[in-house]
C-alpha positions as a printed Julia matrix, in Angstrom:
192×3 Matrix{Float64}:
 78.9   62.39  148.4
 77.54  60.0   145.81
 75.79  56.85  147.01
 74.18  54.44  144.55
 74.45  57.07  141.78
 72.61  59.68  143.9
 74.32  62.87  145.01
 73.59  63.17  148.73
 75.86  66.04  149.65
 79.05  67.9   149.04
 82.01  68.96  151.14
 83.67  72.32  150.66
 87.2   72.98  151.86
 88.86  76.37  151.8
 92.35  77.36  153.04
 92.19  81.01  151.95
 94.81  80.9   149.28
 97.03  78.15  150.72
 97.57  74.89  148.87
 96.25  71.71  150.43
 98.86  69.22  151.52
 98.68  65.52  150.83
 97.81  64.99  154.5
 94.93  67.49  154.17
 93.57  65.63  151.14
 93.99  62.24  152.83
 92.09  63.55  155.88
 89.35  64.95  153.63
 89.07  61.59  151.82
 88.81  59.72  155.13
 86.14  62.14  156.32
 84.22  61.69  153.03
 84.44  57.9   153.39
 83.16  58.06  156.99
 80.36  60.42  155.96
 79.4   58.14  153.08
 79.32  55.13  155.41
 77.23  57.04  157.96
 74.75  58.12  155.26
 74.48  54.56  153.9
 73.88  53.3   157.43
 71.2   55.96  158.02
 69.48  55.08  154.74
 69.57  51.36  155.53
 68.22  51.99  159.0
 65.35  54.11  157.66
 64.5   51.46  155.07
 64.59  48.74  157.73
 62.38  50.79  160.05
 59.82  51.27  157.24
 59.87  47.51  156.55
 59.41  46.71  160.25
 56.45  49.1   160.52
 54.92  47.57  157.38
 55.43  44.04  158.71
 53.87  44.93  162.08
 50.83  46.33  160.25
 50.5   43.21  158.11
 50.85  40.91  161.15
 48.26  42.94  163.06
 45.85  42.75  160.13
 46.46  39.0   159.84
 45.84  38.49  163.57
 42.64  40.55  163.34
 41.5   38.43  160.4
 42.28  35.19  162.27
 40.4   36.48  165.32
 37.38  37.45  163.2
 37.39  34.05  161.49
 37.53  32.28  164.85
 34.59  34.35  166.13
 32.57  33.54  163.02
 33.38  29.82  163.09
 32.76  29.62  166.84
 29.24  30.98  166.32
 28.34  28.04  164.05
 26.5   25.14  165.73
 28.05  22.52  163.47
 31.33  20.96  164.51
 34.12  22.31  162.3
 37.57  20.74  162.3
 40.69  21.42  160.28
 42.82  18.28  159.99
 46.1   17.38  158.35
 46.29  14.52  155.88
 47.04  12.07  158.73
 43.7   13.04  160.35
 45.42  14.91  163.16
 43.38  17.87  164.37
 44.94  21.27  163.7
 41.98  23.48  164.67
 38.45  23.04  166.05
 35.59  25.43  166.64
 33.74  25.92  169.92
 30.92  23.48  169.04
 33.45  20.71  168.4
 35.09  21.28  171.78
 31.72  21.35  173.55
 30.73  18.01  171.99
 33.37  16.07  173.94
 34.69  16.11  177.52
 38.07  17.55  176.5
 39.61  21.01  176.25
 40.71  22.51  172.97
 44.34  21.96  174.02
 43.56  18.26  174.65
 42.06  17.9   171.17
 44.67  19.68  169.02
 47.23  17.25  167.62
 45.11  14.14  168.28
 43.49  11.98  165.6
 39.8   12.78  165.13
 38.81   9.12  165.42
 40.39   8.81  168.89
 38.48  11.84  170.23
 34.98  11.27  168.79
 34.89   7.57  167.97
 37.21   6.11  170.61
 39.09   4.19  167.92
 42.74   3.54  167.12
 42.28   3.75  163.37
 40.13   5.74  160.94
 36.44   4.94  160.87
 35.06   2.62  158.22
 33.66   4.65  155.32
 35.15   7.88  156.75
 34.2   10.79  154.44
 37.16  12.84  155.65
 39.64  10.08  154.71
 37.87   9.71  151.36
 38.17  13.48  150.76
 41.92  13.22  151.38
 42.26  10.17  149.1
 40.13  11.48  146.21
 40.47  15.25  146.45
 36.67  15.51  146.38
 33.95  16.21  148.95
 32.41  13.17  150.67
 29.56  12.74  153.14
 28.19   9.94  155.32
 26.35   9.22  158.58
 28.22   7.68  161.48
 26.97   6.56  164.89
 29.45   7.13  167.72
 29.89   4.72  170.66
 27.68   6.96  172.83
 24.74   6.4   170.43
 24.77   9.82  168.8
 24.26   9.97  165.02
 26.31  12.41  162.97
 26.16  13.7   159.39
 29.85  14.11  158.53
 31.2   15.93  155.49
 34.84  16.04  154.42
 36.14  18.86  152.22
 39.67  18.65  150.81
 41.9   21.73  151.01
 44.11  21.91  147.94
 47.5   23.59  147.7
 48.65  25.69  144.73
 49.59  22.59  142.77
 46.16  21.0   143.28
 47.34  18.44  145.84
 45.37  17.82  149.04
 47.25  19.62  151.82
 44.65  19.27  154.58
 40.93  18.72  155.04
 37.96  20.43  156.67
 35.36  18.32  158.46
 31.89  19.7   159.1
 29.76  17.55  161.34
 26.14  17.98  162.36
 24.42  15.87  165.01
 21.24  14.31  163.6
 20.38  11.95  166.47
 16.95  13.48  167.15
 16.12  13.56  163.45
 17.0    9.86  163.09
 14.94   9.0   166.23
 11.95  10.8   164.7
 12.5    8.95  161.42
 12.43   5.61  163.3
  9.29   6.65  165.2
  7.53   7.58  161.96
  8.58   4.28  160.38
  7.2    2.43  163.41
  3.9    4.33  163.19
  3.65   3.57  159.48
  4.35  -0.14  160.1
  1.72  -0.25  162.85
 -0.87   1.39  160.64
 -0.39  -1.11  157.8
């Protein structure tokens, strides 16, 4: 049997001196065709099984990597968000979830400005929007309606062609630092 230019087997027929009839040869050809088909099927099945095993390994490794990344990013105290170019939240770390009275499921898919700033449109001077528009990192301070002060940085995520495909926001609360700054300014003004 020859499959894809490889000899996979042979069939031997012997009638002990008698000549094979046309029916005998036709039957032998049919058997050879069935055997060839069965061997091709077995080879295809083995190849498919190897590919499935390989894919399962790759998916497991990818899931382990995603899990490790989530653990690492959840250990960071800064708020980390991954947003699409419409400022819809695709992923948030634990600190981001804990900074608002919503669950992670409530946050995903919403616009960042509706969750943290209680707005219906992007914030004025938003560094994340600027990162999307310019393809460069931007940073600013924003005070939210609850009086907290945030240092917000926007980092564009570029695709293979260099276009902004999404953005990462890293936010750090600096309310106490700004209160101390104001207290020091007040002390300095009083002493002059």
